[in-house]
HTML snippet that shows the backbone in 3Dmol.js (N, CA, C, O; Angstrom):
<script src="https://3Dmol.org/build/3Dmol-min.js"></script>
<div id="view" style="width:600px;height:400px;position:relative"></div>
<script>
const pdb = `
ATOM      1  N   MET A   1      13.792 -58.572  -1.931  1.00  0.00           N
ATOM      2  CA  MET A   1      12.912 -57.421  -2.008  1.00  0.00           C
ATOM      3  C   MET A   1      13.315 -56.670  -3.336  1.00  0.00           C
ATOM      4  O   MET A   1      14.488 -56.384  -3.578  1.00  0.00           O
ATOM      5  N   PRO A   2      12.358 -56.394  -4.106  1.00  0.00           N
ATOM      6  CA  PRO A   2      12.568 -55.634  -5.215  1.00  0.00           C
ATOM      7  C   PRO A   2      13.101 -54.088  -4.852  1.00  0.00           C
ATOM      8  O   PRO A   2      12.575 -53.430  -3.954  1.00  0.00           O
ATOM      9  N   ALA A   3      14.082 -53.652  -5.572  1.00  0.00           N
ATOM     10  CA  ALA A   3      14.640 -52.349  -5.212  1.00  0.00           C
ATOM     11  C   ALA A   3      13.581 -51.359  -5.496  1.00  0.00           C
ATOM     12  O   ALA A   3      13.557 -50.368  -4.765  1.00  0.00           O
ATOM     13  N   ASP A   4      12.687 -51.462  -6.453  1.00  0.00           N
ATOM     14  CA  ASP A   4      11.718 -50.489  -6.680  1.00  0.00           C
ATOM     15  C   ASP A   4      10.354 -50.501  -5.773  1.00  0.00           C
ATOM     16  O   ASP A   4       9.392 -49.765  -5.991  1.00  0.00           O
ATOM     17  N   LEU A   5      10.428 -51.349  -4.846  1.00  0.00           N
ATOM     18  CA  LEU A   5       9.279 -51.550  -3.912  1.00  0.00           C
ATOM     19  C   LEU A   5       9.217 -50.223  -2.992  1.00  0.00           C
ATOM     20  O   LEU A   5      10.170 -49.970  -2.255  1.00  0.00           O
ATOM     21  N   GLY A   6       8.224 -49.480  -3.036  1.00  0.00           N
ATOM     22  CA  GLY A   6       8.226 -48.156  -2.181  1.00  0.00           C
ATOM     23  C   GLY A   6       8.006 -48.556  -0.779  1.00  0.00           C
ATOM     24  O   GLY A   6       7.713 -49.680  -0.371  1.00  0.00           O
ATOM     25  N   VAL A   7       8.194 -47.433  -0.073  1.00  0.00           N
ATOM     26  CA  VAL A   7       7.980 -47.444   1.446  1.00  0.00           C
ATOM     27  C   VAL A   7       6.595 -47.743   1.883  1.00  0.00           C
ATOM     28  O   VAL A   7       6.437 -48.347   2.944  1.00  0.00           O
ATOM     29  N   ALA A   8       5.528 -47.363   1.138  1.00  0.00           N
ATOM     30  CA  ALA A   8       4.188 -47.672   1.444  1.00  0.00           C
ATOM     31  C   ALA A   8       3.928 -49.191   1.179  1.00  0.00           C
ATOM     32  O   ALA A   8       3.328 -49.864   2.017  1.00  0.00           O
ATOM     33  N   ASP A   9       4.366 -49.703   0.056  1.00  0.00           N
ATOM     34  CA  ASP A   9       4.251 -51.007  -0.282  1.00  0.00           C
ATOM     35  C   ASP A   9       4.973 -51.943   0.553  1.00  0.00           C
ATOM     36  O   ASP A   9       4.492 -53.052   0.785  1.00  0.00           O
ATOM     37  N   THR A  10       6.101 -51.580   1.026  1.00  0.00           N
ATOM     38  CA  THR A  10       6.877 -52.308   1.961  1.00  0.00           C
ATOM     39  C   THR A  10       6.114 -52.312   3.331  1.00  0.00           C
ATOM     40  O   THR A  10       6.013 -53.354   3.979  1.00  0.00           O
ATOM     41  N   ALA A  11       5.634 -51.248   3.712  1.00  0.00           N
ATOM     42  CA  ALA A  11       4.924 -51.259   5.048  1.00  0.00           C
ATOM     43  C   ALA A  11       3.644 -52.056   4.850  1.00  0.00           C
ATOM     44  O   ALA A  11       3.263 -52.765   5.781  1.00  0.00           O
ATOM     45  N   ALA A  12       2.982 -52.007   3.781  1.00  0.00           N
ATOM     46  CA  ALA A  12       1.713 -52.859   3.620  1.00  0.00           C
ATOM     47  C   ALA A  12       2.184 -54.304   3.625  1.00  0.00           C
ATOM     48  O   ALA A  12       1.492 -55.105   4.254  1.00  0.00           O
ATOM     49  N   LEU A  13       3.256 -54.731   3.013  1.00  0.00           N
ATOM     50  CA  LEU A  13       3.656 -56.061   2.953  1.00  0.00           C
ATOM     51  C   LEU A  13       3.945 -56.566   4.422  1.00  0.00           C
ATOM     52  O   LEU A  13       3.455 -57.601   4.874  1.00  0.00           O
ATOM     53  N   LEU A  14       4.746 -55.774   5.080  1.00  0.00           N
ATOM     54  CA  LEU A  14       4.994 -56.171   6.565  1.00  0.00           C
ATOM     55  C   LEU A  14       3.747 -56.192   7.434  1.00  0.00           C
ATOM     56  O   LEU A  14       3.662 -57.010   8.351  1.00  0.00           O
ATOM     57  N   GLU A  15       2.841 -55.377   7.194  1.00  0.00           N
ATOM     58  CA  GLU A  15       1.527 -55.459   7.908  1.00  0.00           C
ATOM     59  C   GLU A  15       0.790 -56.816   7.606  1.00  0.00           C
ATOM     60  O   GLU A  15       0.284 -57.502   8.494  1.00  0.00           O
ATOM     61  N   TRP A  16       0.778 -57.115   6.376  1.00  0.00           N
ATOM     62  CA  TRP A  16       0.063 -58.347   5.889  1.00  0.00           C
ATOM     63  C   TRP A  16       0.837 -59.476   6.594  1.00  0.00           C
ATOM     64  O   TRP A  16       0.199 -60.337   7.198  1.00  0.00           O
ATOM     65  N   LEU A  17       2.139 -59.512   6.546  1.00  0.00           N
ATOM     66  CA  LEU A  17       2.952 -60.650   7.115  1.00  0.00           C
ATOM     67  C   LEU A  17       2.733 -60.694   8.541  1.00  0.00           C
ATOM     68  O   LEU A  17       2.644 -61.812   9.050  1.00  0.00           O
ATOM     69  N   ASP A  18       2.632 -59.695   9.257  1.00  0.00           N
ATOM     70  CA  ASP A  18       2.370 -59.731  10.749  1.00  0.00           C
ATOM     71  C   ASP A  18       0.995 -60.352  11.030  1.00  0.00           C
ATOM     72  O   ASP A  18       0.811 -61.104  11.987  1.00  0.00           O
ATOM     73  N   LEU A  19       0.003 -59.996  10.124  1.00  0.00           N
ATOM     74  CA  LEU A  19      -1.239 -60.646  10.234  1.00  0.00           C
ATOM     75  C   LEU A  19      -1.233 -62.162  10.091  1.00  0.00           C
ATOM     76  O   LEU A  19      -1.764 -62.899  10.922  1.00  0.00           O
ATOM     77  N   VAL A  20      -0.598 -62.598   8.979  1.00  0.00           N
ATOM     78  CA  VAL A  20      -0.669 -64.059   8.752  1.00  0.00           C
ATOM     79  C   VAL A  20       0.433 -64.719   9.520  1.00  0.00           C
ATOM     80  O   VAL A  20       0.524 -65.943   9.427  1.00  0.00           O
ATOM     81  N   ALA A  21       1.242 -64.090  10.233  1.00  0.00           N
ATOM     82  CA  ALA A  21       2.231 -64.755  11.192  1.00  0.00           C
ATOM     83  C   ALA A  21       1.657 -64.964  12.553  1.00  0.00           C
ATOM     84  O   ALA A  21       2.322 -65.495  13.443  1.00  0.00           O
ATOM     85  N   GLU A  22       0.549 -64.594  12.709  1.00  0.00           N
ATOM     86  CA  GLU A  22      -0.217 -64.689  14.036  1.00  0.00           C
ATOM     87  C   GLU A  22      -0.408 -66.186  14.293  1.00  0.00           C
ATOM     88  O   GLU A  22      -0.979 -66.839  13.419  1.00  0.00           O
ATOM     89  N   PRO A  23      -0.021 -66.738  15.309  1.00  0.00           N
ATOM     90  CA  PRO A  23      -0.273 -68.175  15.560  1.00  0.00           C
ATOM     91  C   PRO A  23      -1.591 -68.539  15.716  1.00  0.00           C
ATOM     92  O   PRO A  23      -1.923 -69.678  15.387  1.00  0.00           O
ATOM     93  N   ARG A  24      -2.529 -67.643  16.233  1.00  0.00           N
ATOM     94  CA  ARG A  24      -3.876 -67.799  16.372  1.00  0.00           C
ATOM     95  C   ARG A  24      -4.659 -68.123  15.045  1.00  0.00           C
ATOM     96  O   ARG A  24      -5.492 -69.019  14.910  1.00  0.00           O
ATOM     97  N   VAL A  25      -4.225 -67.208  14.070  1.00  0.00           N
ATOM     98  CA  VAL A  25      -4.787 -67.375  12.646  1.00  0.00           C
ATOM     99  C   VAL A  25      -4.398 -68.800  12.043  1.00  0.00           C
ATOM    100  O   VAL A  25      -5.207 -69.450  11.380  1.00  0.00           O
ATOM    101  N   GLU A  26      -3.175 -69.216  12.303  1.00  0.00           N
ATOM    102  CA  GLU A  26      -2.887 -70.512  11.682  1.00  0.00           C
ATOM    103  C   GLU A  26      -3.462 -71.592  12.488  1.00  0.00           C
ATOM    104  O   GLU A  26      -3.605 -72.683  11.936  1.00  0.00           O
ATOM    105  N   ARG A  27      -3.807 -71.452  13.693  1.00  0.00           N
ATOM    106  CA  ARG A  27      -4.660 -72.493  14.595  1.00  0.00           C
ATOM    107  C   ARG A  27      -6.073 -72.522  14.058  1.00  0.00           C
ATOM    108  O   ARG A  27      -6.679 -73.588  13.956  1.00  0.00           O
ATOM    109  N   TYR A  28      -6.582 -71.411  13.727  1.00  0.00           N
ATOM    110  CA  TYR A  28      -7.897 -71.281  13.166  1.00  0.00           C
ATOM    111  C   TYR A  28      -7.975 -72.039  11.977  1.00  0.00           C
ATOM    112  O   TYR A  28      -8.897 -72.848  11.867  1.00  0.00           O
ATOM    113  N   TRP A  29      -7.097 -71.895  11.017  1.00  0.00           N
ATOM    114  CA  TRP A  29      -7.238 -72.702   9.722  1.00  0.00           C
ATOM    115  C   TRP A  29      -6.986 -74.202  10.002  1.00  0.00           C
ATOM    116  O   TRP A  29      -7.531 -75.073   9.324  1.00  0.00           O
ATOM    117  N   GLU A  30      -6.139 -74.477  11.028  1.00  0.00           N
ATOM    118  CA  GLU A  30      -5.957 -75.852  11.319  1.00  0.00           C
ATOM    119  C   GLU A  30      -7.093 -76.595  11.909  1.00  0.00           C
ATOM    120  O   GLU A  30      -7.329 -77.775  11.651  1.00  0.00           O
ATOM    121  N   LEU A  31      -7.820 -75.822  12.748  1.00  0.00           N
ATOM    122  CA  LEU A  31      -9.150 -76.352  13.268  1.00  0.00           C
ATOM    123  C   LEU A  31     -10.154 -76.498  12.174  1.00  0.00           C
ATOM    124  O   LEU A  31     -10.882 -77.491  12.152  1.00  0.00           O
ATOM    125  N   LEU A  32     -10.242 -75.475  11.178  1.00  0.00           N
ATOM    126  CA  LEU A  32     -11.225 -75.707  10.169  1.00  0.00           C
ATOM    127  C   LEU A  32     -10.897 -76.987   9.452  1.00  0.00           C
ATOM    128  O   LEU A  32     -11.818 -77.761   9.192  1.00  0.00           O
ATOM    129  N   SER A  33      -9.639 -77.278   9.104  1.00  0.00           N
ATOM    130  CA  SER A  33      -9.271 -78.453   8.384  1.00  0.00           C
ATOM    131  C   SER A  33      -9.799 -79.625   9.165  1.00  0.00           C
ATOM    132  O   SER A  33     -10.431 -80.496   8.568  1.00  0.00           O
ATOM    133  N   LEU A  34      -9.565 -79.713  10.561  1.00  0.00           N
ATOM    134  CA  LEU A  34     -10.036 -80.844  11.310  1.00  0.00           C
ATOM    135  C   LEU A  34     -11.497 -80.983  11.286  1.00  0.00           C
ATOM    136  O   LEU A  34     -11.990 -82.110  11.237  1.00  0.00           O
ATOM    137  N   ILE A  35     -12.250 -79.902  11.318  1.00  0.00           N
ATOM    138  CA  ILE A  35     -13.727 -79.990  11.196  1.00  0.00           C
ATOM    139  C   ILE A  35     -14.105 -80.508   9.844  1.00  0.00           C
ATOM    140  O   ILE A  35     -14.953 -81.398   9.774  1.00  0.00           O
ATOM    141  N   ASP A  36     -13.500 -79.987   8.676  1.00  0.00           N
ATOM    142  CA  ASP A  36     -13.769 -80.537   7.308  1.00  0.00           C
ATOM    143  C   ASP A  36     -13.125 -81.933   7.038  1.00  0.00           C
ATOM    144  O   ASP A  36     -13.130 -82.408   5.903  1.00  0.00           O
ATOM    145  N   ASP A  37     -12.541 -82.614   8.158  1.00  0.00           N
ATOM    146  CA  ASP A  37     -12.017 -83.878   8.023  1.00  0.00           C
ATOM    147  C   ASP A  37     -10.901 -83.946   6.912  1.00  0.00           C
ATOM    148  O   ASP A  37     -10.805 -84.893   6.131  1.00  0.00           O
ATOM    149  N   ARG A  38     -10.083 -82.872   6.919  1.00  0.00           N
ATOM    150  CA  ARG A  38      -9.030 -82.827   6.064  1.00  0.00           C
ATOM    151  C   ARG A  38      -7.671 -82.623   6.883  1.00  0.00           C
ATOM    152  O   ARG A  38      -7.711 -81.883   7.865  1.00  0.00           O
ATOM    153  N   PRO A  39      -6.618 -83.167   6.569  1.00  0.00           N
ATOM    154  CA  PRO A  39      -5.355 -82.914   7.244  1.00  0.00           C
ATOM    155  C   PRO A  39      -4.962 -81.495   7.315  1.00  0.00           C
ATOM    156  O   PRO A  39      -5.106 -80.785   6.320  1.00  0.00           O
ATOM    157  N   PRO A  40      -4.457 -81.005   8.456  1.00  0.00           N
ATOM    158  CA  PRO A  40      -3.896 -79.601   8.406  1.00  0.00           C
ATOM    159  C   PRO A  40      -2.782 -79.503   7.483  1.00  0.00           C
ATOM    160  O   PRO A  40      -2.044 -80.455   7.231  1.00  0.00           O
ATOM    161  N   GLY A  41      -2.656 -78.234   6.932  1.00  0.00           N
ATOM    162  CA  GLY A  41      -1.578 -78.019   5.950  1.00  0.00           C
ATOM    163  C   GLY A  41      -0.180 -77.806   6.771  1.00  0.00           C
ATOM    164  O   GLY A  41      -0.204 -77.807   8.002  1.00  0.00           O
ATOM    165  N   PRO A  42       0.936 -77.640   6.109  1.00  0.00           N
ATOM    166  CA  PRO A  42       2.130 -77.315   6.860  1.00  0.00           C
ATOM    167  C   PRO A  42       2.119 -76.042   7.540  1.00  0.00           C
ATOM    168  O   PRO A  42       1.486 -75.075   7.114  1.00  0.00           O
ATOM    169  N   ARG A  43       2.841 -76.032   8.638  1.00  0.00           N
ATOM    170  CA  ARG A  43       2.871 -74.825   9.304  1.00  0.00           C
ATOM    171  C   ARG A  43       3.667 -73.793   8.579  1.00  0.00           C
ATOM    172  O   ARG A  43       4.755 -74.048   8.062  1.00  0.00           O
ATOM    173  N   ALA A  44       3.041 -72.504   8.554  1.00  0.00           N
ATOM    174  CA  ALA A  44       3.684 -71.498   7.763  1.00  0.00           C
ATOM    175  C   ALA A  44       3.953 -70.235   8.690  1.00  0.00           C
ATOM    176  O   ALA A  44       4.474 -69.237   8.191  1.00  0.00           O
ATOM    177  N   VAL A  45       3.652 -70.263   9.846  1.00  0.00           N
ATOM    178  CA  VAL A  45       3.956 -69.117  10.699  1.00  0.00           C
ATOM    179  C   VAL A  45       5.467 -68.892  10.837  1.00  0.00           C
ATOM    180  O   VAL A  45       5.892 -67.742  10.736  1.00  0.00           O
ATOM    181  N   PRO A  46       6.311 -69.917  11.062  1.00  0.00           N
ATOM    182  CA  PRO A  46       7.717 -69.571  11.230  1.00  0.00           C
ATOM    183  C   PRO A  46       8.379 -68.964   9.909  1.00  0.00           C
ATOM    184  O   PRO A  46       9.271 -68.117   9.937  1.00  0.00           O
ATOM    185  N   ALA A  47       7.884 -69.451   8.869  1.00  0.00           N
ATOM    186  CA  ALA A  47       8.356 -68.871   7.463  1.00  0.00           C
ATOM    187  C   ALA A  47       7.950 -67.319   7.405  1.00  0.00           C
ATOM    188  O   ALA A  47       8.766 -66.452   7.089  1.00  0.00           O
ATOM    189  N   PHE A  48       6.695 -67.064   7.719  1.00  0.00           N
ATOM    190  CA  PHE A  48       6.348 -65.804   7.655  1.00  0.00           C
ATOM    191  C   PHE A  48       6.947 -64.778   8.659  1.00  0.00           C
ATOM    192  O   PHE A  48       7.042 -63.582   8.382  1.00  0.00           O
ATOM    193  N   VAL A  49       7.335 -65.302   9.811  1.00  0.00           N
ATOM    194  CA  VAL A  49       8.034 -64.477  10.883  1.00  0.00           C
ATOM    195  C   VAL A  49       9.453 -64.240  10.282  1.00  0.00           C
ATOM    196  O   VAL A  49       9.942 -63.112  10.243  1.00  0.00           O
ATOM    197  N   TRP A  50      10.077 -65.319   9.825  1.00  0.00           N
ATOM    198  CA  TRP A  50      11.378 -65.118   9.266  1.00  0.00           C
ATOM    199  C   TRP A  50      11.429 -64.081   8.171  1.00  0.00           C
ATOM    200  O   TRP A  50      12.276 -63.187   8.158  1.00  0.00           O
ATOM    201  N   LEU A  51      10.419 -64.242   7.178  1.00  0.00           N
ATOM    202  CA  LEU A  51      10.454 -63.324   6.037  1.00  0.00           C
ATOM    203  C   LEU A  51      10.295 -61.802   6.610  1.00  0.00           C
ATOM    204  O   LEU A  51      11.044 -60.898   6.237  1.00  0.00           O
ATOM    205  N   ALA A  52       9.312 -61.626   7.493  1.00  0.00           N
ATOM    206  CA  ALA A  52       9.189 -60.203   8.036  1.00  0.00           C
ATOM    207  C   ALA A  52      10.412 -59.696   8.706  1.00  0.00           C
ATOM    208  O   ALA A  52      10.812 -58.554   8.482  1.00  0.00           O
ATOM    209  N   ASN A  53      11.065 -60.561   9.578  1.00  0.00           N
ATOM    210  CA  ASN A  53      12.237 -60.164  10.186  1.00  0.00           C
ATOM    211  C   ASN A  53      13.327 -59.787   9.091  1.00  0.00           C
ATOM    212  O   ASN A  53      14.021 -58.786   9.268  1.00  0.00           O
ATOM    213  N   ALA A  54      13.472 -60.522   8.044  1.00  0.00           N
ATOM    214  CA  ALA A  54      14.470 -60.279   7.052  1.00  0.00           C
ATOM    215  C   ALA A  54      14.247 -59.049   6.356  1.00  0.00           C
ATOM    216  O   ALA A  54      15.181 -58.300   6.070  1.00  0.00           O
ATOM    217  N   ILE A  55      12.973 -58.789   6.049  1.00  0.00           N
ATOM    218  CA  ILE A  55      12.599 -57.465   5.257  1.00  0.00           C
ATOM    219  C   ILE A  55      12.890 -56.303   6.309  1.00  0.00           C
ATOM    220  O   ILE A  55      13.419 -55.284   5.865  1.00  0.00           O
ATOM    221  N   ARG A  56      12.617 -56.366   7.533  1.00  0.00           N
ATOM    222  CA  ARG A  56      12.889 -55.414   8.510  1.00  0.00           C
ATOM    223  C   ARG A  56      14.398 -55.125   8.677  1.00  0.00           C
ATOM    224  O   ARG A  56      14.764 -53.975   8.918  1.00  0.00           O
ATOM    225  N   ALA A  57      15.222 -56.069   8.564  1.00  0.00           N
ATOM    226  CA  ALA A  57      16.631 -56.124   8.825  1.00  0.00           C
ATOM    227  C   ALA A  57      17.285 -55.477   7.561  1.00  0.00           C
ATOM    228  O   ALA A  57      18.378 -54.931   7.715  1.00  0.00           O
ATOM    229  N   HIS A  58      16.740 -55.492   6.395  1.00  0.00           N
ATOM    230  CA  HIS A  58      17.449 -55.092   5.066  1.00  0.00           C
ATOM    231  C   HIS A  58      16.726 -53.958   4.571  1.00  0.00           C
ATOM    232  O   HIS A  58      16.971 -53.744   3.384  1.00  0.00           O
ATOM    233  N   ARG A  59      15.849 -53.096   5.140  1.00  0.00           N
ATOM    234  CA  ARG A  59      15.280 -52.010   4.535  1.00  0.00           C
ATOM    235  C   ARG A  59      15.948 -50.816   5.025  1.00  0.00           C
ATOM    236  O   ARG A  59      15.605 -49.706   4.618  1.00  0.00           O
TER     237      ARG A  59
END
`;
const viewer = $3Dmol.createViewer("view");
viewer.addModel(pdb, "pdb");
viewer.setStyle({}, {cartoon: {color: "spectrum"}});
viewer.zoomTo();
viewer.render();
</script>
């Protein structure tokens, strides 16, 4: 985390991370890939959850 990241920016980042860490959102993109006959991308939810937890632990 940058030391100069303000409280509002940190809150906005955590809000965004909580949104993208939602398993239903990841499943949505996975299903779109299958419909488009493309392989699904790598799972990202665990990394987003880890990052959000790390930010909360260190602020």
